[in-house]
C-alpha positions in Angstrom: 5.4 -21.4 -6.6 2.6 -21.0 -4.0 1.6 -17.9 -1.9 -0.8 -17.5 1.0 -2.9 -14.5 1.8 -4.7 -14.2 5.2 -7.1 -11.5 6.1 -8.1 -11.3 9.8 -11.2 -9.6 11.1 -9.8 -7.8 14.1 -7.8 -4.9 15.7 -4.3 -4.3 14.3 -3.3 -3.0 17.7 -3.0 -6.7 18.6 -1.6 -8.7 15.7 -0.6 -11.7 17.8 -1.1 -14.1 14.9 1.9 -12.5 13.2 5.3 -13.5 14.6 8.0 -11.1 15.6 10.2 -9.9 12.7 8.4 -12.1 10.2 7.2 -9.4 7.8 9.4 -8.0 5.0 7.2 -5.1 4.0 4.3 -3.1 5.3 2.0 -1.2 2.9 -1.0 0.5 4.4 -3.2 3.5 4.5 -4.7 4.2 7.9 -7.9 6.1 8.7 -6.9 9.8 8.6 -7.4 11.6 11.9 -9.5 14.8 11.7 -11.1 13.7 8.4 -14.8 13.9 9.5 -15.8 10.6 7.8 -13.6 8.8 10.3 -14.8 10.7 13.4 -17.3 8.0 14.4 -14.7 5.2 14.1 -12.3 7.0 16.4 -15.0 8.1 18.8 -16.5 4.6 19.2 -13.1 3.5 20.4 -12.5 6.4 22.7 -15.5 8.7 23.8 -13.0 11.4 24.7 -12.6 12.0 21.0 -16.2 13.0 20.6 -16.1 15.1 23.7 -13.0 17.0 22.4 -14.7 17.7 19.0 -17.9 18.8 20.7 -15.9 21.1 22.9 -14.2 22.7 19.9 -10.7 21.3 21.0 -9.3 20.1 17.7 -5.8 19.7 19.0 -7.0 17.4 21.8 -9.1 15.3 19.3 -6.1 15.1 16.9 -3.8 13.7 19.7 -6.5 11.2 20.9 -7.0 9.9 17.4 -3.3 9.4 16.8 -3.0 7.7 20.2 -5.2 4.9 18.8 -2.9 4.6 15.7 0.1 4.4 18.0 -0.9 0.9 19.2 -0.7 -0.2 15.6 2.7 1.3 15.0 3.9 -0.6 18.1 2.8 -3.8 16.4 4.2 -2.8 13.0 7.6 -2.3 14.6 7.5 -5.6 16.3 6.6 -7.7 13.3 8.8 -6.0 10.7 12.0 -7.9 9.9 15.4 -6.3 10.1 15.9 -4.4 6.9 12.2 -4.4 6.2 10.4 -1.4 4.9 7.2 0.3 6.1 5.2 2.3 3.6 2.4 4.5 5.0 0.0 6.4 2.7 -1.6 9.3 4.6 -3.0 12.7 3.9 -3.2 15.8 6.1 -6.6 17.1 7.2 -8.2 20.5 7.0 -11.3 21.4 9.0 -12.9 23.9 11.3 -13.3 22.9 14.9 -15.1 25.5 16.9 -14.4 28.8 15.3 -10.9 28.0 13.9 -10.0 26.6 10.6 -6.6 24.8 10.4 -4.5 22.1 8.9 -3.8 19.0 11.0 -0.5 17.5 9.9 -1.1 13.8 10.0 2.0 12.9 8.1 4.3 14.8 10.5 2.7 13.1 13.5 3.2 9.6 12.0 6.8 10.4 11.1 7.4 11.3 14.8 5.6 8.1 15.9 7.6 5.8 13.8 10.9 7.5 14.4 10.4 7.3 18.1 9.9 3.5 17.7 13.4 3.2 16.1 12.4 3.1 12.4 14.6 5.1 10.1 12.9 7.6 7.8 13.7 7.3 4.1 12.9 9.8 1.3 9.2 9.9 0.9 6.8 10.3 -2.0 4.3 13.1 -2.7 1.3 11.5 -4.3 -0.6 14.3 -6.1 -4.3 13.6 -6.7 -5.7 16.5 -8.7 -9.4 17.1 -8.9 -11.4 18.9 -11.5 -14.1 20.1 -9.0 -15.1 23.7 -9.4 -15.8 23.8 -5.6 -12.4 22.7 -4.5 -11.2 26.2 -3.6 -11.8 27.2 0.0 -12.1 30.5 1.7 -13.1 33.7 -0.1 -12.6 32.4 -3.7 -11.1 35.3 -5.7 -10.8 37.9 -3.0 -7.7 38.2 -0.8 -6.6 37.7 1.9 -8.6 34.8 3.4 -8.6 32.0 0.8 -6.7 28.7 1.4 -4.5 26.5 -0.7 -6.3 23.4 -1.8 -4.8 20.1 -0.7 -4.4 17.8 -3.7 -1.7 15.6 -2.4 -1.0 12.8 0.1 2.2 11.3 1.4 3.7 7.9 1.0 6.0 7.8 4.0 8.8 5.3 3.9 10.7 3.8 6.8 13.2 1.0 7.3 14.0 -1.1 10.3 17.7 -1.0 10.8 20.2 -1.0 7.9 19.6 -2.3 4.4 18.3 -5.9 4.1 20.9 -8.5 3.3 20.1 -11.2 0.6 22.5 -14.0 -0.6 24.7 -12.9 -3.6 23.0 -13.8 -6.9 19.7 -14.7 -5.1 17.3 -15.8 -7.8 14.3 -14.2 -6.1 16.0 -10.8 -6.0 17.1 -10.8 -9.6 13.9 -12.2 -11.0 12.1 -9.5 -9.0 14.1 -6.7 -10.6 12.4 -3.8 -12.3 13.2 -2.4 -15.7 15.4 0.7 -16.0 12.6 2.9 -17.2 10.4 1.6 -14.3 13.1 2.5 -11.8 13.3 6.1 -13.2 9.5 6.5 -13.0 8.8 4.7 -9.7 11.6 6.2 -7.7 10.6 9.8 -8.4 9.5 11.7 -5.3 6.3 12.9 -7.1 3.6 10.5 -8.3 0.5 11.8 -10.0 -2.6 9.8 -10.6 -6.1 9.9 -9.3 -7.6 7.8 -6.5 -10.0 4.9 -7.0 -13.7 4.5 -6.3 -14.6 1.6 -4.1 -16.7 -1.2 -5.7 -18.9 -1.7 -2.6 -22.5 -2.8 -2.3 -23.8 0.2 -0.2 -23.2 3.9 -0.1 -22.7 3.6 3.7 -20.0 1.1 3.4 -18.3 3.2 0.7 -18.4 6.2 3.1 -16.7 4.1 5.8 -13.7 2.9 3.7 -10.6 4.4 2.3 -9.5 3.8 -1.3 -6.2 3.9 -3.1 -5.7 2.5 -6.6 -4.1 -0.9 -7.0 -1.1 0.8 -8.7 0.0 2.3 -5.4 0.6 -0.9 -3.3 1.6 -2.9 -6.4 4.4 -0.3 -7.2 5.6 -0.2 -3.6 5.6 -4.0 -3.3 7.7 -4.3 -6.5 10.0 -1.5 -5.3 10.7 -2.8 -1.8 10.3 -6.6 -1.7 11.2 -9.8 -3.6 9.1 -12.7 -4.8 7.9 -14.8 -2.0 8.2 -12.1 0.7 5.4 -11.4 3.2 3.5 -8.1 3.0 1.4 -6.7 5.8 -1.5 -4.3 5.7 -2.8 -3.5 9.2 -5.7 -1.4 7.8 -6.7 -3.8 5.0 -10.0 -2.3 4.0 -11.2 -3.9 0.8 -8.0 -5.9 0.4 -6.2 -3.8 -2.2 -2.8 -4.5 -0.7 -3.5 -8.2 -0.6 -4.6 -8.1 -4.3 -1.3 -6.3 -5.2 0.7 -9.0 -3.3 -1.1 -11.6 -5.3 -0.2 -10.0 -8.6 3.4 -9.7 -7.5 3.7 -13.3 -6.2 4.2 -12.2 -2.6 2.5 -13.6 0.5 0.3 -11.2 2.5 -1.5 -10.8 5.8 -4.0 -8.1 6.7 -6.2 -6.9 9.5 -9.5 -5.0 9.3 -12.2 -4.2 11.9 -15.1 -4.4 9.4 -14.9 -7.9 7.8 -17.8 -7.1 5.5 -15.4 -5.0 3.4 -13.6 -8.2 2.3 -16.5 -9.1 0.0 -15.2 -6.5 -2.4 -12.0 -8.5 -2.8 -13.9 -11.7 -3.6 -15.4 -9.9 -6.6 -11.9 -9.0 -7.9 -10.6 -12.5 -7.7 -13.1 -14.0 -10.1 -10.8 -13.3 -13.2 -7.5 -12.8 -11.3 -5.5 -15.3 -13.4 -6.6 -13.7 -16.7 -6.0 -10.2 -15.2 -2.6 -11.2 -14.0 -1.7 -12.4 -17.5 -2.8 -9.1 -19.0 -0.9 -7.0 -16.5 2.3 -8.9 -17.0 1.9 -8.8 -20.8 1.3 -5.1 -20.7 4.4 -4.5 -18.6 6.6 -6.5 -21.0 5.1 -4.7 -24.0 5.8 -1.3 -22.3 9.4 -2.3 -21.9 9.7 -3.5 -25.5 8.4 -0.1 -26.6 10.8 1.7 -24.4 13.7 -0.2 -26.0 12.7 0.5 -29.6 15.0 3.5 -30.1 17.7 2.5 -27.6 21.0 1.1 -28.7 23.2 -1.3 -26.7 22.2 -3.1 -23.5 22.0 -6.8 -22.8 19.9 -9.7 -24.0 17.3 -10.8 -21.4 17.6 -14.4 -20.2 13.9 -15.3 -20.5 12.5 -12.9 -23.1 13.0 -11.8 -26.7 14.1 -8.3 -25.9 17.1 -6.4 -24.6 17.5 -4.6 -21.2 19.6 -1.6 -20.2 21.6 -3.1 -17.3 23.1 -6.4 -16.4 20.9 -6.6 -13.3 17.8 -6.7 -15.4 18.8 -9.7 -17.5 17.1 -12.2 -15.2 13.8 -10.4 -14.7 11.0 -12.9 -14.7 7.5 -11.9 -13.6 5.3 -14.6 -12.3 1.6 -14.8 -13.1 -1.3 -16.2 -11.1 -2.3 -19.7 -12.3 -5.1 -20.5 -9.8 -6.9 -19.1 -6.7 -8.4 -21.2 -3.9 -10.3 -19.8 -0.9 -10.0 -21.6 2.4 -11.9 -19.5 4.9 -12.3 -20.4 8.6 -15.2 -18.2 9.5 -13.1 -15.5 11.2 -11.6 -13.9 8.0 -10.3 -15.0 4.6 -7.5 -17.2 3.5 -6.5 -17.6 -0.1 -3.9 -19.9 -1.6 -2.5 -19.1 -5.0 -0.4 -21.0 -7.5 2.0 -18.9 -9.7 4.2 -19.7 -12.6 6.8 -17.8 -14.6 5.2 -15.5 -17.2 7.1 -17.2 -20.1 6.6 -20.8 -18.9 10.2 -21.6 -19.6 12.0 -24.1 -17.4 9.1 -24.3 -14.9 9.9 -26.6 -12.0 6.8 -28.6 -11.1 8.1 -29.1 -7.5 7.6 -25.3 -6.9 3.8 -25.7 -6.7 
């Protein structure tokens, strides 16, 4: 099978290249309002942001920054297909503006924004990102009463457009995209715990201007909430981590990013993508074999030499990347990938 991945250089507040209700899943992490490394980005788009910060009016700056994100949420709502899911990774902010220290609840503001646009909130995930820094504690350290709790978590907010998505009974794409029983129990917990990821960028300045979440976050969300061949959107594409996850999962993708220079980091990660894809799938299958060693019962898998826990897992069939071709047009990036079943059994040449 073949997938296409398009990265646009442009403002996600106008995603006119994406048709109405054509996207099955959104996975993104926007710039976080009131985190100081994003101040210049928001202020460049609205000078009133800088004026509010300089005047010590943190609440006004918070509202103005989120007003910029609201244009993107309008577009996300438009392009999301009925039954489609939006996953938004965001953290709250803590800072002193003027003489007052406070927390700015980014996650609550985005929940309100998406609910007001008709999306239905689903149970969310708390992503805990512990740090070993000895300077992470704020306030007065060991003396009461003026210390503050250290924020070591972010949210993965989940929303659906309308009711559950309908797929044909017995649909091959859905059953081949199933997850293993032990994966379901781990992934669908409301608490995830792993560290963030450093960006592999050329300059420190560019590193400071980009967000980072590890490949495991979008890859897990894509496997949880989409099926093979679906389209995944990231309106804040950054270095292309969501696009890379879609490639691994044999989904199509589209992304938008204001700073097209960040896409160079994705190019570096595509050099050995076929081999990396093979390793990831092999590791996943090996983990399942290990999980089944001491388990009795279950069912024989249709395409592999192991057993599975439930009937719905029998047809699981991960696809791996066979080749990557870049077809850029000067305004962004476009990649075309060929995929084939991990086991190579009964491959249909017409799919490619």
